[in-house]
C-alpha positions in Angstrom: 14.2 -34.6 166.1 16.7 -32.8 163.9 20.0 -34.5 162.9 23.5 -33.0 163.7 25.0 -30.9 160.8 27.8 -32.4 158.6 31.3 -31.8 159.9 32.9 -28.7 158.8 29.9 -26.5 158.9 29.3 -26.2 162.5 27.9 -22.6 163.8 31.1 -22.2 165.8 33.2 -22.5 162.9 31.3 -20.2 160.8 31.5 -17.8 163.6 35.3 -18.3 163.6 35.4 -17.7 159.9 33.4 -14.4 160.2 35.8 -13.3 162.8 38.7 -13.8 160.5 37.0 -11.7 157.7 36.3 -9.0 160.2 40.0 -8.8 161.2 41.1 -8.7 157.7 38.5 -5.9 156.7 39.7 -4.1 159.6 43.2 -4.3 158.7 42.5 -3.2 155.2 40.2 -0.4 156.2 43.1 1.1 158.6 45.3 1.2 155.6 43.3 2.9 153.6 42.7 0.2 151.0 38.9 0.0 151.8 36.7 3.1 152.2 35.1 3.6 155.6 31.7 3.2 154.1 32.4 0.0 152.5 33.9 -1.2 155.8 30.7 -0.9 157.5 28.6 -2.6 154.8 31.1 -5.6 154.9 30.9 -6.0 158.5 27.3 -5.4 158.7 27.0 -8.3 156.1 28.7 -10.9 157.9 27.2 -9.9 161.3 23.7 -10.5 159.8 24.9 -13.7 158.4 26.0 -15.1 161.7 22.9 -13.9 163.3 20.7 -15.4 160.7 22.6 -18.7 160.8 22.0 -18.7 164.8 18.3 -17.8 164.3 17.7 -20.5 161.9 20.0 -23.0 163.9 21.0 -26.4 163.2 18.5 -26.7 160.4 20.3 -24.1 158.1 23.7 -25.8 159.0 22.3 -29.2 158.2 21.2 -28.3 154.8 24.7 -27.0 154.1 27.2 -29.4 152.6 31.0 -29.1 152.8 31.0 -28.3 148.8 28.7 -25.4 149.3 30.7 -24.2 152.3 33.8 -24.2 150.0 31.8 -22.5 147.5 30.8 -19.6 149.8 34.5 -19.1 151.0 35.5 -18.8 147.3 32.9 -16.2 146.5 33.8 -14.4 149.7 37.3 -14.3 148.7 36.5 -12.8 145.3 34.2 -10.4 146.8 37.0 -9.0 149.1 39.5 -9.2 146.3 37.1 -6.9 144.1 36.4 -4.7 146.8 40.4 -4.2 147.2 41.0 -3.5 143.6 38.1 -1.3 143.0 38.5 0.7 146.3 40.9 3.2 144.8 38.4 4.4 142.5 35.8 5.1 145.2 38.3 6.7 147.5 39.8 8.9 145.2 41.5 11.8 146.8 40.1 15.4 146.1 42.5 18.0 145.1 42.2 21.6 146.7 41.6 24.3 144.0 41.6 27.7 145.4 39.6 30.3 143.5 40.4 34.2 143.9 39.4 37.2 141.8 40.0 40.9 141.6 38.2 43.9 139.6 39.6 46.8 138.2 37.1 49.4 136.2 35.8 47.0 133.4 38.4 44.3 133.9 38.1 41.2 136.0 40.7 38.6 137.0 39.8 35.2 138.1 42.6 33.0 139.5 42.6 29.2 140.1 45.6 28.0 142.1 46.3 24.2 142.6 48.9 21.5 142.2 50.8 22.1 138.8 50.3 18.5 137.4 46.7 18.9 138.3 46.2 22.2 136.4 48.5 21.4 133.4 45.7 18.8 132.4 42.6 20.9 132.7 40.5 21.5 129.6 38.9 24.9 129.3 36.4 26.2 127.0 34.9 29.7 127.0 32.0 31.7 125.7 31.1 35.3 126.2 29.3 34.7 129.3 30.5 31.1 130.6 33.7 29.4 131.5 33.8 25.5 131.8 36.9 24.1 133.5 37.2 20.2 133.2 39.7 19.1 135.8 41.7 15.5 135.4 40.2 14.4 138.8 37.9 15.1 141.6 38.6 18.6 143.4 37.6 20.6 146.5 37.0 24.2 145.7 37.7 26.8 148.1 36.3 30.4 147.4 35.2 33.4 148.9 31.5 33.4 150.0 30.6 36.5 148.0 31.4 36.5 144.4 30.4 38.7 141.3 29.8 35.6 139.3 27.8 32.2 139.8 29.8 29.0 140.2 28.7 25.4 139.9 30.7 22.2 140.3 29.9 18.7 139.6 32.5 15.8 140.0 35.6 17.1 137.8 33.6 19.9 136.1 33.7 23.8 137.3 31.1 26.2 135.6 31.6 29.9 136.0 28.5 31.9 134.7 29.3 35.6 134.2 26.7 38.2 135.1 27.7 40.3 131.9 29.3 39.2 128.8 32.8 40.0 128.0 36.1 39.0 126.2 37.9 36.3 128.1 41.8 35.6 128.0 43.3 32.4 129.6 46.8 31.9 130.6 48.3 29.0 132.4 51.2 30.1 134.7 53.7 28.6 137.0 55.4 29.5 140.5 52.8 29.3 141.7 50.8 26.8 139.5 47.7 28.7 138.6 45.1 29.4 135.9 44.4 33.1 135.2 41.2 34.3 133.4 41.2 38.0 132.5 37.6 39.0 131.6 37.3 42.4 129.7 33.5 43.2 130.6 31.3 45.0 127.9 31.2 44.9 124.0 34.9 44.8 122.5 35.5 47.5 120.0 35.7 46.4 116.4 39.2 46.1 114.9 39.7 48.4 112.0 41.7 47.0 109.1 42.3 49.3 106.0 43.5 46.7 103.7 41.0 45.4 101.2 42.2 42.3 99.5 43.8 39.2 101.2 45.1 35.8 100.1 45.5 33.3 102.8 47.5 30.1 102.1 46.8 27.0 104.2 50.1 25.1 104.1 50.4 21.6 102.8 47.3 19.4 102.0 46.1 16.1 100.2 49.0 13.6 100.7 51.4 16.2 102.3 50.6 15.9 106.0 52.9 18.5 107.4 53.8 17.9 111.0 51.6 15.2 112.8 51.1 14.9 116.4 49.0 12.2 117.9 45.6 12.3 115.8 46.2 15.8 114.7 47.7 16.8 111.1 49.1 20.0 110.5 47.3 20.2 107.3 43.9 20.3 108.8 44.8 22.8 111.4 46.2 25.1 108.8 42.8 24.6 106.5 40.6 25.3 109.6 42.6 28.3 110.5 42.7 29.7 107.2 38.8 29.3 106.8 38.1 30.8 110.0 40.1 33.7 109.1 38.3 34.1 105.7 35.0 34.4 107.9 36.6 37.0 110.3 37.7 39.1 107.5 34.9 38.8 105.0 32.7 40.0 107.9 34.5 43.2 107.7 33.7 43.5 104.2 37.4 42.2 103.1 37.8 40.1 99.8 39.4 37.0 100.7 41.1 34.3 98.5 42.0 30.9 100.1 45.1 29.1 98.1 43.0 25.8 98.8 39.5 25.5 100.1 39.6 21.8 100.8 42.1 18.7 101.5 43.9 19.0 98.2 47.6 19.2 97.3 49.1 22.2 95.6 52.6 22.6 94.6 54.7 25.4 95.7 54.7 26.9 92.0 50.9 26.8 91.9 50.6 28.6 95.3 53.1 31.4 94.2 51.1 31.9 90.7 47.8 31.8 92.4 48.8 34.6 94.9 50.2 36.9 92.2 47.2 36.5 90.1 44.9 37.9 93.0 47.4 41.0 93.5 46.4 41.0 97.2 47.2 43.9 99.6 48.3 41.3 102.1 49.3 37.5 101.8 49.5 35.2 104.9 51.0 31.8 104.7 49.7 29.5 107.8 51.9 26.7 109.1 52.9 24.9 112.5 56.3 25.1 114.0 57.9 22.2 115.7 58.2 24.0 119.0 56.0 25.6 121.5 56.8 29.0 120.4 55.4 31.3 117.5 57.7 31.7 114.6 57.6 34.4 111.8 59.5 34.5 108.9 61.0 37.6 107.3 62.2 37.8 103.7 65.9 37.7 102.8 67.6 37.8 99.3 70.8 36.4 98.9 73.7 38.9 98.1 75.8 36.2 96.2 74.9 33.2 94.3 71.4 32.4 93.4 68.5 30.3 94.9 67.8 27.6 92.2 64.2 27.0 93.5 63.1 30.8 93.3 64.9 31.2 89.9 63.0 28.2 88.6 60.0 30.3 89.1 61.5 33.6 87.5 60.0 35.7 90.4 63.1 36.2 92.8 62.7 40.2 92.4 58.8 40.3 93.0 59.4 40.5 96.9 62.1 43.3 96.8 59.9 46.3 96.7 57.7 45.2 99.6 60.5 43.7 101.7 60.3 46.6 104.2 56.4 46.4 104.6 56.6 42.7 105.0 59.1 42.8 108.1 57.0 45.7 109.5 53.6 43.4 109.0 55.5 40.3 110.6 56.6 42.4 113.7 53.2 43.8 114.3 51.7 40.4 114.2 54.3 38.8 116.3 53.8 41.5 118.9 50.1 41.0 118.9 51.0 37.1 119.5 53.2 37.6 122.1 50.9 40.2 124.1 48.0 37.6 123.8 49.6 34.5 124.5 52.7 35.7 126.7 54.7 33.5 124.7 58.1 33.9 123.0 58.1 35.0 119.4 60.9 33.9 117.1 61.7 35.9 113.9 63.8 34.3 111.1 65.1 35.9 108.1 65.1 33.3 105.3 64.9 33.0 101.6 61.7 31.1 101.5 60.2 30.9 97.9 56.7 31.3 99.2 57.7 34.4 100.9 60.2 36.2 98.3 58.5 35.3 95.2 55.1 37.0 96.3 54.6 40.5 95.0 52.8 41.9 98.1 53.2 42.7 101.6 53.6 39.0 103.1 54.2 37.1 106.4 54.6 33.5 107.1 53.2 32.6 110.7 53.9 29.3 112.4 51.8 28.6 115.4 53.0 26.3 118.3 53.1 22.7 117.7 49.7 20.8 118.7 51.8 18.8 120.9 51.7 21.8 123.2 48.5 23.3 122.6 45.0 22.0 121.8 43.4 23.8 118.7 39.8 23.7 119.9 37.7 26.7 118.8 38.3 28.9 121.8 42.0 28.8 121.1 41.9 29.2 117.4 39.8 32.3 117.8 42.2 33.7 120.1 44.9 33.0 117.6 42.9 34.7 114.9 42.0 37.7 117.0 45.6 38.3 117.6 46.5 38.0 113.9 43.7 40.6 113.1 45.0 42.9 115.9 48.4 42.7 114.3 46.9 43.6 110.9 45.1 46.5 112.4 48.2 47.8 113.9 50.4 47.6 110.8 47.5 49.6 109.0 47.6 52.3 111.6 
C-alpha cells in the first residue's frame, strides 16, 4: 500500500498552482504581453502537467519533495519572466507599406508610402534591373494584383525585379512620406564631354581627415569619388590625373603646382560640406589689399583669364546636381587658393555631409553621373 505524499505537494495544491499560473497567463495575453500562440502553448503545458500528475497518482507526488517543488516554482517563474521579456520580439507589429506605380512612354515610377520614421531608416540598393529595399522592421505590403515587374518580400527585405533594364533614380520625399523610384527604361544615351584632359583633386588625406562622421572620414569619401570619376572619364577616352592616388597628405602648394604642371582643360576639387546641401565655390579676387596665402605662391593671377568659364562650369554642375537630387545648391564666391591659383577652368565641389547621406556605390554613381552631366552641358 502506497504511503501518503509529503505535505505541501498534494494533488489539489498542484492544481491550485496551475490555476494561478493560467490566470496570470490569461491576464498577460489580454494585455498583449504574450502572443496568442505562446499563450496556447503555456496553457497546454500546465494542463498536461496536471493530467499526467493525476494519471500517475500519488506515486508521482510521493516521489516529489518540498525542495523539488520549490525548484519547480522558481523554474516556472523564470520561464514566465523570459516569455514576458521576449514577447515584444515575437509580437513585433508589422508596418503597412503601400506600393503604387505609373508608366508614361519609357518611364515608370514606383512609389512606396508608409510612416515617415519607417521610410527614413530604410536602405536601398539598385542595379540596372533590380531594386532591394531593406526596411528597419517587419512590414505588410499592399500592392495592386497586376504589376509590370516582379516583387518578393521576406521579413524586412523587399526586392523588385524589373523586366527591362533601365536607369533608376531614387528620392525620399515627405508630406506624405514616400520613396519614389523613377526608372528610365532602355539603354541610356552616352554623355558626350568634349574636353580631353582633367585633374581631379581628392581633398585632404593622410593625417588630415577632413570632416568625420561616425566611422566615415571625408578624406576616404573624397578619394573614392575621385577614383570612380577617373574610371568614368577614362572610359570616355579622357586623360585623367589625380592629385593623390592613395591615403597621403599633400600640402596646398603641392596640389597647386601639380595641377598647373598638367595644364588640364578642367580641374575639379572634391570635398564634403558640413550641411545636407551641395556647395560650389566660385573664384573671387580681392579688389583691395592682398591674400597672403595666395601671394605666397606667386600664382594669384593664373585664374583671372578663366574666371568666367569657371563660374559657368560651376553653375552647370550645380544645376545637374539639383536636378538629380532635388536638393538645394549653394554658390559661394571666395578667394580659395586651390581655386584662384589654378590656370584652368575650375570648380570646387562640396557634396552633402555623410551625416545626412550614406555614400554607398549607387549613391556615389548618382553623384558622379550628375557631375559628368554638368560637364557635358558646360561643353555644349
